[in-house]
N, C-alpha and C positions, 0 to 999 in steps of 0.2 A: 503492498501500499504505501502508494505518495504521500508524502507531509509537504503543505504548503502554510505558510506563516507571514503575517503580517506583524512589525516590531512597530507598534506606538511609543512615541518617546525615546527615539532610538539612537539620540546621542550621538555620537561618534562611531557605533557601531559595535562595541562591545558585547554585548546579547548578542545580535546577529552574528556578528561572527564564530561566538560561541556554538549558536543552533547549527550553525552552516557544516561545522567542525564534528558534529555529532550526527551530519546526515538530512538535517531538515533545510528544504531551501527554502530561505525567506527574499521572497519578491520584491517587498516594497517597507520602506524605514519611514516612518513620517515623523519630525520635528517640527518645531516652529523657530530654531535657532541656525539660522542659515549657514551661520560658520561651520558647523556640522558636515555638510554638504559632501563636500572634496573629501574627508576623512571617510566617510560612511562610504560612499561610491567605490574610492580607489583602492579600496584593502575590500571589500565585498564585491567580488566582479560578479555579473549580473542581479544586484539589487538597486534600487532606485532608491532614490531621496526623495521625498516630497516636502515641501519647505510648508506648512501650514498650522497652524496650532490643531489640537484633535476636538476643538468645540466647534470647527467647521468643518470637520471629516462626516462624509454623510456615509449611512449605512450602505448605499449604492456602491460608492465607491469601494468602502472595504470588500464587499463582496465581488468584487471587478477587481481586486489586486488580489485578492483569494485563488479567482481563478475556478479551477477546474478538478482540482484533486480530490483525491479519494477520502484524506482528512483534514483539516482545516484549522489552525493554531494562530489563536489572538494574543499577543505579546501586548501588557501596559504597565512595563516600569516608569511608573508617573513620576516627576521629580523630587525628592526626599525634602527639599528645607522647609516644607511645610509642616512637615510631623515631627523633625528633627528637636532632640534635647537642645543643641547648638542652635535650634533659629534664633535669628534678632530680628525677622520682621512680625508683626503684629498682623496678622489677616482675620478678617471675619471667620466666622465659622462654614459663612458661602461661598467664600473666596476660596479656603482651605481647601474644603472636600468637591471642589468643582470638579477636577480632576478625576478623581475616581469614581465619580458621578458620570461623566463623562464616557468613560471605560465602561459604567456597566450599563450604559444605553446600546454603546456599539456592541457589547455581548450580546444585552437582550436582544437587539434587531435583528445582528448575523446569526447568530445561534450555533457558532463553528463547535467542533467536537474538540477542541482542547483550549484549555486559556490558561495563559499564567501571569504573576505578577509579580515583583521584589520591589521591596521599602524597608526602610528601615523599623528596630525591632521594635518600638514605640506603639505603630500602627496598630500591632494584632490587640490591642486594650481597647481601642477605640471605640464604641458605640457604632458610627458610623460604617465601618469595616466589618463588624460583628455584621451588621446588615447584610452589605455588599455578599458576605458569604452565603448566608442566609438567602438571599434570593437567588444565587447560583443553584442554589440542592433543590430550591422549590421549582427551579428551573430542569430539573433533572439530573444537574452536573453530580458527579462525586468528586471530593474536594478533602484536598489534605493540605496544612502549612505547618511550617512552623519556623522556627529562631534557626538557622544554619549559621554554623560556625563556618567559614571559608577556608581556612588551614586544615580542619578534617578531610577537606575533598581536594587536597593541592595546590591551596594557593598561597603565594607568601608572604603573607600580612594575615593578622588576628583581627579579619573584618567578620562582623556578623550582622547577618540581614534575614530577615522576612520572607520567606517566599510561597508563593503557592501555585499549586497546580490544580487543575479539574477538568474533569472529563466527564461526558455525556456518551462514551462508551463503554463503561465500566469503573470497579474498583478501581484508584491509584495511587501508588503512594512513593513519595521524594526516596531516590535512593540511598541508600547506606552512606552514615560514612568511613574514610576509605584510610585513614590514616589515624594513630595516636600521636598524643604530645611528643615522644620521643621519637616520632617518625615527621615530623612536621617540616615543611621546604623552608628554607633559611633565607634572608637577606643577603648571605655571602653565595648560595647557589643561584638566585637569580642576579645579582647586578656585579658579582664581585669578579666576571671580567669584563668588564668595563675600563677605557683608559681611565687611568687618574687625573682629578681638575683639580684647580686651584678656584678659590673662589673669585667670581666675574669671568671666569675662562673658558670656551667653548671649543668642543673637539673639532677638529679643521675635517674631520671626514662625517662626521654629525652635528646638525646644526639644532639638533633638540637635547643634544647631551651638552649641556649650559646650566654652571652654577650662576645661581646670583650672588651677585658681591655680595660684600659684610663691611661697614662700617669699624673701625678700628675697636670701639670696645666691642661689639658683638664678636668678632675675630680674636680677642684677647680670652672669653666668655668661652668658645667653641673651642679652644686650646686649652682650655682648666677641664671642660666638660668630658666627664668618663661614658664610655659606652653603659648604656641602661643605668645612669646614675642620674642627676639631679642638678639644680640650679644652686642647689645645697653644698654642692662639693665644691663651688665658687670662693675667694676671698672673699670678705665682707665686701672691699671695694670695688668688684664688681656686679654686687647683685643690686638688682632694681627695687626702688622705691615702695613698689606695688607687693612685692616679697613679704615687705616686715610686716602689709596688715593682714588683718586674717582670712580676710577673701582670697589676697592673693595666694597665699601660704600653700593653699590645696592644691594648687596646680602645678605640681612638682614636675610634670614632663614637660613643660612648655622649656624651650631650650634646651632639650635634652637630645641624645645621641642615640641611635641605631644600635642592636648589637648582631655582628655577624650571624652568630648562632641562632639565631632567633628569628620567626617571621616580625614582618615589619610591625609597625600600627597601621590602623586605617589609613589608607591614603584617600588626603582631601582635596579640596579643589585650590589649597593653598600651600602643600606639603611642600613647595621648592623654597618655600622663608625658614628659616631656620628660628625664628622666635615667635611662629604658631602650631609647636606641639614637639613631639620628640623625633624629627625629621631631619638630625644632624648626620651625616654621613658617619660609619662607625670610626675608621681612621683620618679620612681625608678632613681637614679643616673646612667645611661647609656644608650646605644645604644640600636635599636631594636635586637632580638635574632633574630635567624633565623628561628624559628618556628614563631614567630609574622610576619615577613615579611612573612611565605608561609600563615599565617590564613588572612592575610590582602590583600592578594592576590584572597581569597577565595578557597584555599585550605582545604580539609579536615584536623583535628586537626594533623591526623594519618598515612597520604597520607607519604610514603618512598620519600627521595631522594636518598639515599645510601645505598649498600648492606652491611649488618652486618657482622662486621667482617675488613670492610676494612677501610682505614684511611682518614677520613671527612677533605675536603678541603673548608677552608668557601668561599674562594673565588667562586669556580665551583660550589658548591653550593645556595651561591649569585646570580651567573649568572643569572642559572636555573631557579631561581625563581622572580628574576627581568625582567625577558625576555618572562615570561609566560603571554599567553593570560589568563588574571585571569578567574576564572572557574565558576562565574557566568555572566563573558561576554559571554561563551562560552553555556551557558546555554539560554542566550536571545538570541542569534543568532539560536541556537534549534529552543525554542520556535518559532521565528520568519517564519522558515522553515515548523513545525510542522501546527501554525496556517494557511498559506498560503497552506497548501495541505488540509486543512478541508476547508476552502473559497471555494477553487475551487471542492470540493464533492459535495457544497450544491446546491442543484437544481437551474437551473436559473428563476427567476419569467419573467412572461410572459405577456406582455400588453393583456386586456380584448379585446375581437374584439369588434366591432362598432358594 
């Protein structure tokens, strides 16, 4: 059976690439951010980028994009910022839940055989999300969802995400974790092969392997930072005034270094900044490069995020990478569906007649 998918909120193509790696044909990706078009289409052959908001997408369009495949999959991994514990925006409930409601609208109108979504763990406790799950069940979908620890599936970072899979064809279960903590992929196994950089330096052979510059104070701070340590390892003279406050003293990982032999922390849209988390390189006196961010998100080393000859925006590309569904997580979702279809195709055992 052929499986065709449409990837709503596709971004730079992390989920699409993962689904394609698992054997699922993703025909179209939809995202309102036109900056993602080049990366999406360049790295995902035969997948077409549609630049529009999901609020403008009609069910007729989605049905046309899904085509006539035996099995149709609709993916809706909406941007997580409204639901994240780190969100600094104050949105009304209507604005916050709009994208989930729009995704639900398209599911109900198109009735694909398979559905998936991915978001931050905090979403699972919200009433609107639980009603979405109940709506799927009332429409005949079997549903499984859980908070996935991505390191348990081979990702090089300690990212946790809420993953939902649903099927109108029969019972479905997210595939079991494959790695125990002593088997986790590490920062070193991910980026240890890349050429060394100094702060402010760019690799001559890869413009995405670029490290942001550091002012003199932050350069001294990172030189005093210990892998896995905190700013408490610094001399008093280098500590920020906010660290002395009760509110600042709890953010111990800010200005921290990663550790070679452990997975990285969750990659964010600003992981190229030394002061935004534990994103200091384990050995080199700098923060992560954009390429290192992408690899830790399991994008291939040669994944292209901007068109040659155009200006590189660190902020724009950092946002693409940090907001992406990690490719490996996309593979896990795809493998869940392919295993689901294999299970359905197996002959059912019948009881022996008495």
